[in-house]
PyMOL commands that place a pseudoatom at each C-alpha (Angstrom):
pseudoatom trace, name=CA, resn=UNK, resi=1, chain=A, elem=C, hetatm=0, pos=[0.023, 0.005, 0.002]
pseudoatom trace, name=CA, resn=UNK, resi=2, chain=A, elem=C, hetatm=0, pos=[2.836, 2.372, 0.897]
pseudoatom trace, name=CA, resn=UNK, resi=3, chain=A, elem=C, hetatm=0, pos=[4.471, 1.853, -2.534]
pseudoatom trace, name=CA, resn=UNK, resi=4, chain=A, elem=C, hetatm=0, pos=[1.128, 2.588, -4.221]
pseudoatom trace, name=CA, resn=UNK, resi=5, chain=A, elem=C, hetatm=0, pos=[0.753, 5.877, -2.327]
pseudoatom trace, name=CA, resn=UNK, resi=6, chain=A, elem=C, hetatm=0, pos=[4.340, 6.788, -3.079]
pseudoatom trace, name=CA, resn=UNK, resi=7, chain=A, elem=C, hetatm=0, pos=[3.863, 6.028, -6.768]
pseudoatom trace, name=CA, resn=UNK, resi=8, chain=A, elem=C, hetatm=0, pos=[0.741, 8.214, -6.910]
pseudoatom trace, name=CA, resn=UNK, resi=9, chain=A, elem=C, hetatm=0, pos=[2.542, 11.030, -5.095]
pseudoatom trace, name=CA, resn=UNK, resi=10, chain=A, elem=C, hetatm=0, pos=[5.522, 10.730, -7.393]
pseudoatom trace, name=CA, resn=UNK, resi=11, chain=A, elem=C, hetatm=0, pos=[3.310, 11.019, -10.462]
pseudoatom trace, name=CA, resn=UNK, resi=12, chain=A, elem=C, hetatm=0, pos=[1.453, 14.005, -9.013]
pseudoatom trace, name=CA, resn=UNK, resi=13, chain=A, elem=C, hetatm=0, pos=[4.625, 15.862, -8.041]
pseudoatom trace, name=CA, resn=UNK, resi=14, chain=A, elem=C, hetatm=0, pos=[6.687, 15.212, -11.182]
pseudoatom trace, name=CA, resn=UNK, resi=15, chain=A, elem=C, hetatm=0, pos=[4.166, 16.428, -13.785]
pseudoatom trace, name=CA, resn=UNK, resi=16, chain=A, elem=C, hetatm=0, pos=[5.567, 19.181, -15.963]
pseudoatom trace, name=CA, resn=UNK, resi=17, chain=A, elem=C, hetatm=0, pos=[3.682, 22.464, -16.351]
pseudoatom trace, name=CA, resn=UNK, resi=18, chain=A, elem=C, hetatm=0, pos=[2.240, 23.385, -19.743]
pseudoatom trace, name=CA, resn=UNK, resi=19, chain=A, elem=C, hetatm=0, pos=[3.913, 26.416, -21.273]
pseudoatom trace, name=CA, resn=UNK, resi=20, chain=A, elem=C, hetatm=0, pos=[2.287, 28.767, -23.745]
pseudoatom trace, name=CA, resn=UNK, resi=21, chain=A, elem=C, hetatm=0, pos=[4.036, 30.147, -26.817]
pseudoatom trace, name=CA, resn=UNK, resi=22, chain=A, elem=C, hetatm=0, pos=[4.863, 33.705, -27.719]
pseudoatom trace, name=CA, resn=UNK, resi=23, chain=A, elem=C, hetatm=0, pos=[3.472, 35.747, -30.539]
pseudoatom trace, name=CA, resn=UNK, resi=24, chain=A, elem=C, hetatm=0, pos=[5.113, 38.092, -33.077]
pseudoatom trace, name=CA, resn=UNK, resi=25, chain=A, elem=C, hetatm=0, pos=[3.869, 40.725, -35.423]
pseudoatom trace, name=CA, resn=UNK, resi=26, chain=A, elem=C, hetatm=0, pos=[5.290, 42.882, -38.234]
pseudoatom trace, name=CA, resn=UNK, resi=27, chain=A, elem=C, hetatm=0, pos=[4.143, 45.347, -40.824]
pseudoatom trace, name=CA, resn=UNK, resi=28, chain=A, elem=C, hetatm=0, pos=[3.201, 43.842, -44.146]
pseudoatom trace, name=CA, resn=UNK, resi=29, chain=A, elem=C, hetatm=0, pos=[5.239, 45.142, -47.042]
pseudoatom trace, name=CA, resn=UNK, resi=30, chain=A, elem=C, hetatm=0, pos=[3.377, 43.266, -49.742]
pseudoatom trace, name=CA, resn=UNK, resi=31, chain=A, elem=C, hetatm=0, pos=[0.928, 44.899, -52.163]
pseudoatom trace, name=CA, resn=UNK, resi=32, chain=A, elem=C, hetatm=0, pos=[-2.597, 44.694, -50.726]
pseudoatom trace, name=CA, resn=UNK, resi=33, chain=A, elem=C, hetatm=0, pos=[-6.020, 45.051, -52.318]
pseudoatom trace, name=CA, resn=UNK, resi=34, chain=A, elem=C, hetatm=0, pos=[-8.805, 46.938, -50.531]
pseudoatom trace, name=CA, resn=UNK, resi=35, chain=A, elem=C, hetatm=0, pos=[-12.389, 47.171, -51.697]
pseudoatom trace, name=CA, resn=UNK, resi=36, chain=A, elem=C, hetatm=0, pos=[-15.349, 49.185, -50.370]
pseudoatom trace, name=CA, resn=UNK, resi=37, chain=A, elem=C, hetatm=0, pos=[-18.735, 47.509, -50.468]
pseudoatom trace, name=CA, resn=UNK, resi=38, chain=A, elem=C, hetatm=0, pos=[-21.792, 49.740, -50.258]
pseudoatom trace, name=CA, resn=UNK, resi=39, chain=A, elem=C, hetatm=0, pos=[-25.523, 49.761, -51.062]
pseudoatom trace, name=CA, resn=UNK, resi=40, chain=A, elem=C, hetatm=0, pos=[-26.846, 51.780, -53.947]
pseudoatom trace, name=CA, resn=UNK, resi=41, chain=A, elem=C, hetatm=0, pos=[-27.732, 54.680, -51.594]
pseudoatom trace, name=CA, resn=UNK, resi=42, chain=A, elem=C, hetatm=0, pos=[-24.109, 54.908, -50.473]
pseudoatom trace, name=CA, resn=UNK, resi=43, chain=A, elem=C, hetatm=0, pos=[-24.591, 53.256, -47.067]
pseudoatom trace, name=CA, resn=UNK, resi=44, chain=A, elem=C, hetatm=0, pos=[-21.650, 50.917, -46.336]
pseudoatom trace, name=CA, resn=UNK, resi=45, chain=A, elem=C, hetatm=0, pos=[-22.196, 47.141, -46.181]
pseudoatom trace, name=CA, resn=UNK, resi=46, chain=A, elem=C, hetatm=0, pos=[-20.877, 47.007, -42.607]
pseudoatom trace, name=CA, resn=UNK, resi=47, chain=A, elem=C, hetatm=0, pos=[-19.681, 43.653, -41.351]
pseudoatom trace, name=CA, resn=UNK, resi=48, chain=A, elem=C, hetatm=0, pos=[-20.749, 41.801, -44.478]
pseudoatom trace, name=CA, resn=UNK, resi=49, chain=A, elem=C, hetatm=0, pos=[-19.523, 38.213, -44.873]
pseudoatom trace, name=CA, resn=UNK, resi=50, chain=A, elem=C, hetatm=0, pos=[-16.808, 38.272, -47.510]
pseudoatom trace, name=CA, resn=UNK, resi=51, chain=A, elem=C, hetatm=0, pos=[-15.026, 35.533, -49.478]
pseudoatom trace, name=CA, resn=UNK, resi=52, chain=A, elem=C, hetatm=0, pos=[-12.105, 35.891, -51.886]
pseudoatom trace, name=CA, resn=UNK, resi=53, chain=A, elem=C, hetatm=0, pos=[-11.600, 33.439, -54.715]
pseudoatom trace, name=CA, resn=UNK, resi=54, chain=A, elem=C, hetatm=0, pos=[-8.209, 33.296, -56.480]
pseudoatom trace, name=CA, resn=UNK, resi=55, chain=A, elem=C, hetatm=0, pos=[-7.305, 32.625, -60.103]
pseudoatom trace, name=CA, resn=UNK, resi=56, chain=A, elem=C, hetatm=0, pos=[-7.866, 29.006, -61.154]
pseudoatom trace, name=CA, resn=UNK, resi=57, chain=A, elem=C, hetatm=0, pos=[-9.345, 28.065, -57.774]
pseudoatom trace, name=CA, resn=UNK, resi=58, chain=A, elem=C, hetatm=0, pos=[-12.263, 25.832, -57.078]
pseudoatom trace, name=CA, resn=UNK, resi=59, chain=A, elem=C, hetatm=0, pos=[-15.585, 27.767, -56.913]
pseudoatom trace, name=CA, resn=UNK, resi=60, chain=A, elem=C, hetatm=0, pos=[-16.220, 26.251, -53.465]
pseudoatom trace, name=CA, resn=UNK, resi=61, chain=A, elem=C, hetatm=0, pos=[-12.768, 26.871, -51.976]
pseudoatom trace, name=CA, resn=UNK, resi=62, chain=A, elem=C, hetatm=0, pos=[-12.035, 30.443, -50.971]
pseudoatom trace, name=CA, resn=UNK, resi=63, chain=A, elem=C, hetatm=0, pos=[-8.570, 31.903, -50.656]
pseudoatom trace, name=CA, resn=UNK, resi=64, chain=A, elem=C, hetatm=0, pos=[-9.667, 33.996, -47.736]
pseudoatom trace, name=CA, resn=UNK, resi=65, chain=A, elem=C, hetatm=0, pos=[-12.826, 34.812, -45.886]
pseudoatom trace, name=CA, resn=UNK, resi=66, chain=A, elem=C, hetatm=0, pos=[-13.807, 37.416, -43.326]
pseudoatom trace, name=CA, resn=UNK, resi=67, chain=A, elem=C, hetatm=0, pos=[-16.008, 40.490, -42.868]
pseudoatom trace, name=CA, resn=UNK, resi=68, chain=A, elem=C, hetatm=0, pos=[-15.958, 44.024, -44.021]
pseudoatom trace, name=CA, resn=UNK, resi=69, chain=A, elem=C, hetatm=0, pos=[-15.329, 46.621, -41.343]
pseudoatom trace, name=CA, resn=UNK, resi=70, chain=A, elem=C, hetatm=0, pos=[-17.827, 49.211, -40.114]
pseudoatom trace, name=CA, resn=UNK, resi=71, chain=A, elem=C, hetatm=0, pos=[-17.137, 51.306, -43.247]
pseudoatom trace, name=CA, resn=UNK, resi=72, chain=A, elem=C, hetatm=0, pos=[-17.705, 48.386, -45.619]
pseudoatom trace, name=CA, resn=UNK, resi=73, chain=A, elem=C, hetatm=0, pos=[-13.991, 47.988, -46.380]
pseudoatom trace, name=CA, resn=UNK, resi=74, chain=A, elem=C, hetatm=0, pos=[-12.354, 44.618, -46.961]
pseudoatom trace, name=CA, resn=UNK, resi=75, chain=A, elem=C, hetatm=0, pos=[-8.694, 43.968, -47.729]
pseudoatom trace, name=CA, resn=UNK, resi=76, chain=A, elem=C, hetatm=0, pos=[-6.515, 41.048, -48.652]
pseudoatom trace, name=CA, resn=UNK, resi=77, chain=A, elem=C, hetatm=0, pos=[-3.067, 40.308, -49.993]
pseudoatom trace, name=CA, resn=UNK, resi=78, chain=A, elem=C, hetatm=0, pos=[-3.089, 38.196, -53.208]
pseudoatom trace, name=CA, resn=UNK, resi=79, chain=A, elem=C, hetatm=0, pos=[-0.371, 35.583, -53.633]
pseudoatom trace, name=CA, resn=UNK, resi=80, chain=A, elem=C, hetatm=0, pos=[-0.299, 35.510, -57.423]
pseudoatom trace, name=CA, resn=UNK, resi=81, chain=A, elem=C, hetatm=0, pos=[-1.377, 37.574, -60.418]
pseudoatom trace, name=CA, resn=UNK, resi=82, chain=A, elem=C, hetatm=0, pos=[-4.629, 36.885, -62.223]
pseudoatom trace, name=CA, resn=UNK, resi=83, chain=A, elem=C, hetatm=0, pos=[-8.367, 37.484, -61.959]
pseudoatom trace, name=CA, resn=UNK, resi=84, chain=A, elem=C, hetatm=0, pos=[-9.649, 37.490, -58.392]
pseudoatom trace, name=CA, resn=UNK, resi=85, chain=A, elem=C, hetatm=0, pos=[-13.308, 37.486, -57.348]
pseudoatom trace, name=CA, resn=UNK, resi=86, chain=A, elem=C, hetatm=0, pos=[-14.565, 38.944, -54.071]
pseudoatom trace, name=CA, resn=UNK, resi=87, chain=A, elem=C, hetatm=0, pos=[-18.096, 38.045, -52.910]
pseudoatom trace, name=CA, resn=UNK, resi=88, chain=A, elem=C, hetatm=0, pos=[-19.878, 39.977, -50.156]
pseudoatom trace, name=CA, resn=UNK, resi=89, chain=A, elem=C, hetatm=0, pos=[-23.211, 39.024, -48.480]
pseudoatom trace, name=CA, resn=UNK, resi=90, chain=A, elem=C, hetatm=0, pos=[-24.912, 41.076, -45.793]
pseudoatom trace, name=CA, resn=UNK, resi=91, chain=A, elem=C, hetatm=0, pos=[-27.064, 38.240, -44.379]
pseudoatom trace, name=CA, resn=UNK, resi=92, chain=A, elem=C, hetatm=0, pos=[-30.299, 40.066, -45.414]
pseudoatom trace, name=CA, resn=UNK, resi=93, chain=A, elem=C, hetatm=0, pos=[-30.479, 38.880, -49.010]
pseudoatom trace, name=CA, resn=UNK, resi=94, chain=A, elem=C, hetatm=0, pos=[-28.011, 41.348, -50.584]
pseudoatom trace, name=CA, resn=UNK, resi=95, chain=A, elem=C, hetatm=0, pos=[-25.053, 39.885, -52.414]
pseudoatom trace, name=CA, resn=UNK, resi=96, chain=A, elem=C, hetatm=0, pos=[-22.450, 41.267, -54.802]
pseudoatom trace, name=CA, resn=UNK, resi=97, chain=A, elem=C, hetatm=0, pos=[-19.414, 39.989, -56.703]
pseudoatom trace, name=CA, resn=UNK, resi=98, chain=A, elem=C, hetatm=0, pos=[-16.416, 42.161, -57.554]
pseudoatom trace, name=CA, resn=UNK, resi=99, chain=A, elem=C, hetatm=0, pos=[-13.682, 41.136, -59.930]
pseudoatom trace, name=CA, resn=UNK, resi=100, chain=A, elem=C, hetatm=0, pos=[-10.138, 42.457, -59.590]
pseudoatom trace, name=CA, resn=UNK, resi=101, chain=A, elem=C, hetatm=0, pos=[-7.221, 41.922, -61.965]
pseudoatom trace, name=CA, resn=UNK, resi=102, chain=A, elem=C, hetatm=0, pos=[-3.957, 41.595, -60.049]
pseudoatom trace, name=CA, resn=UNK, resi=103, chain=A, elem=C, hetatm=0, pos=[-1.011, 42.268, -62.317]
pseudoatom trace, name=CA, resn=UNK, resi=104, chain=A, elem=C, hetatm=0, pos=[1.917, 42.095, -59.905]
pseudoatom trace, name=CA, resn=UNK, resi=105, chain=A, elem=C, hetatm=0, pos=[2.436, 40.516, -56.498]
pseudoatom trace, name=CA, resn=UNK, resi=106, chain=A, elem=C, hetatm=0, pos=[6.040, 41.519, -56.073]
pseudoatom trace, name=CA, resn=UNK, resi=107, chain=A, elem=C, hetatm=0, pos=[7.131, 40.950, -52.530]
pseudoatom trace, name=CA, resn=UNK, resi=108, chain=A, elem=C, hetatm=0, pos=[9.527, 43.442, -51.055]
pseudoatom trace, name=CA, resn=UNK, resi=109, chain=A, elem=C, hetatm=0, pos=[12.216, 42.381, -48.616]
pseudoatom trace, name=CA, resn=UNK, resi=110, chain=A, elem=C, hetatm=0, pos=[10.571, 40.877, -45.554]
pseudoatom trace, name=CA, resn=UNK, resi=111, chain=A, elem=C, hetatm=0, pos=[11.592, 42.095, -42.127]
pseudoatom trace, name=CA, resn=UNK, resi=112, chain=A, elem=C, hetatm=0, pos=[12.439, 39.357, -39.646]
pseudoatom trace, name=CA, resn=UNK, resi=113, chain=A, elem=C, hetatm=0, pos=[9.711, 38.669, -37.137]
pseudoatom trace, name=CA, resn=UNK, resi=114, chain=A, elem=C, hetatm=0, pos=[10.222, 40.236, -33.740]
pseudoatom trace, name=CA, resn=UNK, resi=115, chain=A, elem=C, hetatm=0, pos=[10.277, 37.552, -31.055]
pseudoatom trace, name=CA, resn=UNK, resi=116, chain=A, elem=C, hetatm=0, pos=[7.803, 37.817, -28.237]
pseudoatom trace, name=CA, resn=UNK, resi=117, chain=A, elem=C, hetatm=0, pos=[9.050, 39.054, -24.884]
pseudoatom trace, name=CA, resn=UNK, resi=118, chain=A, elem=C, hetatm=0, pos=[6.328, 37.185, -23.049]
pseudoatom trace, name=CA, resn=UNK, resi=119, chain=A, elem=C, hetatm=0, pos=[7.662, 34.707, -20.551]
pseudoatom trace, name=CA, resn=UNK, resi=120, chain=A, elem=C, hetatm=0, pos=[6.357, 31.125, -20.562]
pseudoatom trace, name=CA, resn=UNK, resi=121, chain=A, elem=C, hetatm=0, pos=[3.657, 30.680, -17.970]
pseudoatom trace, name=CA, resn=UNK, resi=122, chain=A, elem=C, hetatm=0, pos=[1.608, 27.861, -16.532]
pseudoatom trace, name=CA, resn=UNK, resi=123, chain=A, elem=C, hetatm=0, pos=[-1.392, 27.116, -18.693]
pseudoatom trace, name=CA, resn=UNK, resi=124, chain=A, elem=C, hetatm=0, pos=[-3.739, 28.413, -16.018]
pseudoatom trace, name=CA, resn=UNK, resi=125, chain=A, elem=C, hetatm=0, pos=[-3.246, 30.505, -12.895]
pseudoatom trace, name=CA, resn=UNK, resi=126, chain=A, elem=C, hetatm=0, pos=[-5.009, 27.910, -10.780]
pseudoatom trace, name=CA, resn=UNK, resi=127, chain=A, elem=C, hetatm=0, pos=[-2.633, 25.152, -11.855]
pseudoatom trace, name=CA, resn=UNK, resi=128, chain=A, elem=C, hetatm=0, pos=[0.130, 26.452, -9.559]
pseudoatom trace, name=CA, resn=UNK, resi=129, chain=A, elem=C, hetatm=0, pos=[-2.272, 26.543, -6.580]
pseudoatom trace, name=CA, resn=UNK, resi=130, chain=A, elem=C, hetatm=0, pos=[-3.395, 22.994, -7.293]
pseudoatom trace, name=CA, resn=UNK, resi=131, chain=A, elem=C, hetatm=0, pos=[0.212, 21.831, -7.585]
pseudoatom trace, name=CA, resn=UNK, resi=132, chain=A, elem=C, hetatm=0, pos=[1.131, 23.564, -4.339]
pseudoatom trace, name=CA, resn=UNK, resi=133, chain=A, elem=C, hetatm=0, pos=[-1.839, 22.004, -2.518]
pseudoatom trace, name=CA, resn=UNK, resi=134, chain=A, elem=C, hetatm=0, pos=[-0.972, 18.503, -3.791]
pseudoatom trace, name=CA, resn=UNK, resi=135, chain=A, elem=C, hetatm=0, pos=[2.613, 19.037, -2.710]
pseudoatom trace, name=CA, resn=UNK, resi=136, chain=A, elem=C, hetatm=0, pos=[1.512, 19.928, 0.829]
pseudoatom trace, name=CA, resn=UNK, resi=137, chain=A, elem=C, hetatm=0, pos=[-0.744, 16.876, 1.002]
pseudoatom trace, name=CA, resn=UNK, resi=138, chain=A, elem=C, hetatm=0, pos=[2.017, 14.647, -0.286]
pseudoatom trace, name=CA, resn=UNK, resi=139, chain=A, elem=C, hetatm=0, pos=[4.541, 15.956, 2.270]
pseudoatom trace, name=CA, resn=UNK, resi=140, chain=A, elem=C, hetatm=0, pos=[2.058, 15.484, 5.109]
pseudoatom trace, name=CA, resn=UNK, resi=141, chain=A, elem=C, hetatm=0, pos=[1.341, 11.929, 3.882]
pseudoatom trace, name=CA, resn=UNK, resi=142, chain=A, elem=C, hetatm=0, pos=[5.114, 11.179, 3.773]
pseudoatom trace, name=CA, resn=UNK, resi=143, chain=A, elem=C, hetatm=0, pos=[5.488, 12.501, 7.337]
pseudoatom trace, name=CA, resn=UNK, resi=144, chain=A, elem=C, hetatm=0, pos=[2.679, 10.200, 8.548]
pseudoatom trace, name=CA, resn=UNK, resi=145, chain=A, elem=C, hetatm=0, pos=[4.188, 7.232, 6.744]
pseudoatom trace, name=CA, resn=UNK, resi=146, chain=A, elem=C, hetatm=0, pos=[7.645, 7.875, 8.284]
pseudoatom trace, name=CA, resn=UNK, resi=147, chain=A, elem=C, hetatm=0, pos=[6.210, 8.130, 11.827]
pseudoatom trace, name=CA, resn=UNK, resi=148, chain=A, elem=C, hetatm=0, pos=[4.714, 4.600, 11.588]
for i in range(1, 148): cmd.bond("trace and resi %d" % i, "trace and resi %d" % (i + 1))
show_as sticks, trace
zoom trace
C-alpha cells in the first residue's frame, strides 16, 4: 500500500507544467487590395460576410474569408497575379461579386519577425495553486508514513 501511495505522489509531483508560446507581429510590405462594399444609396455594407476566390481556384474553396469593417472595407493580399473574385453578403439577401485583376504581386524584402518578450507561464493561474496543494498533501502523507 505504501508503494502505491508513493507512486501516486511521485506522479502528481513530477508532472511538468504546460507552457504557452509567444506571438510576433510585423508590418506587411506586400501589395494589398482593398475594396469598399456599399448599397446603392451609399450606405456601407458594414460587417458583411466576404469571401475571396483566387485565379484557377475551385468555386467552393475560398482563398480568404472574413467580414468588411464598419465602413464596408475589406482587404486582402493576393499571392499571385490573375483574376480575383470577391463576394460579399450582408445576411439580409443582398449579395455582390467584384472582380479584380492583379497584375503584380512583387514581394519586397521581408523584415524578420520580432520575437515575443512574453515569458512562458503555466497554462492556467489555478494550476500552480493545485500543484502547491498537492505538494503539501504529499509531504504530510510522507510525514505520517515515516512516523509509523
